[in-house]
C-alpha positions in Angstrom: -204.6 -116.2 -147.1 -201.0 -115.7 -145.5 -198.7 -118.7 -144.6 -195.4 -118.1 -142.9 -192.7 -117.6 -141.8 -192.0 -121.4 -141.6 -189.2 -123.5 -142.2 -190.5 -126.2 -144.9 -193.6 -125.9 -146.9 -194.7 -128.5 -149.6 -197.7 -127.3 -151.9 -199.4 -129.9 -154.2 -200.1 -133.2 -152.7 -203.5 -133.6 -153.6 -203.8 -131.3 -156.5 -203.1 -128.4 -154.0 -204.1 -124.8 -154.8 -203.1 -121.7 -152.9 -203.7 -118.0 -153.6 -202.0 -115.4 -151.3 -198.8 -115.1 -149.7 -196.1 -117.6 -148.6 -193.0 -117.1 -146.5 -190.7 -120.0 -146.0 -187.3 -121.0 -145.3 -187.6 -123.9 -147.9 -190.6 -124.2 -150.3 -191.4 -127.3 -152.4 -193.9 -127.0 -155.3 -195.3 -130.4 -156.4 -196.5 -131.4 -159.9 -199.8 -130.5 -159.1 -199.6 -127.2 -157.2 -201.4 -124.5 -158.5 -200.1 -121.1 -156.6 -201.2 -117.4 -157.3 -199.9 -114.7 -155.3 -196.3 -113.7 -153.7 -193.7 -116.5 -152.8 -190.7 -115.6 -150.5 -188.2 -118.4 -149.8 -184.5 -118.6 -149.2 -184.6 -122.1 -151.1 -187.3 -123.0 -153.5 -187.9 -126.1 -155.8 -190.6 -126.3 -158.4 -191.2 -129.8 -160.0 -192.5 -129.9 -163.6 -196.1 -129.4 -163.9 -196.4 -126.9 -161.0 -198.1 -123.6 -161.9 -197.0 -120.3 -160.4 -198.7 -116.8 -161.0 -197.2 -114.0 -159.1 -194.0 -112.6 -157.5 -191.2 -115.0 -156.7 -188.5 -114.0 -154.2 -186.0 -116.9 -153.9 -182.6 -116.9 -152.6 -180.5 -115.0 -149.6 -182.4 -111.7 -148.8 -180.7 -108.7 -150.4 -178.5 -106.9 -148.0 -178.3 -103.1 -148.2 -175.6 -101.8 -150.0 -172.9 -100.5 -147.8 -172.3 -96.7 -147.9 -169.2 -95.6 -149.9 -166.0 -94.8 -147.9 -164.2 -91.3 -148.2 -162.2 -91.1 -151.5 -158.6 -90.5 -151.3 -157.0 -88.3 -153.8 -154.4 -90.1 -156.3 -151.0 -89.4 -155.9 -147.9 -90.4 -157.9 -147.2 -91.3 -161.7 -148.3 -94.2 -163.5 -145.8 -96.3 -164.8 -145.7 -96.6 -168.5 
């Protein structure tokens, strides 16, 4: 099962169990949450007692590294 993308997702109200992929802006796993799969969220909170098994990507998405600019030759002497 796949959920998302959603703004806020709370898992674990009544012993919630989930298997699959979750994409959310904010994710809260309560004490009774049992999650298996891939979790992706900008902000994630996991309460003590929750169980997570799988891949977790939390925080701001990684941006591609900027290509290095042209290198200039160093000139002059170092002061010593």
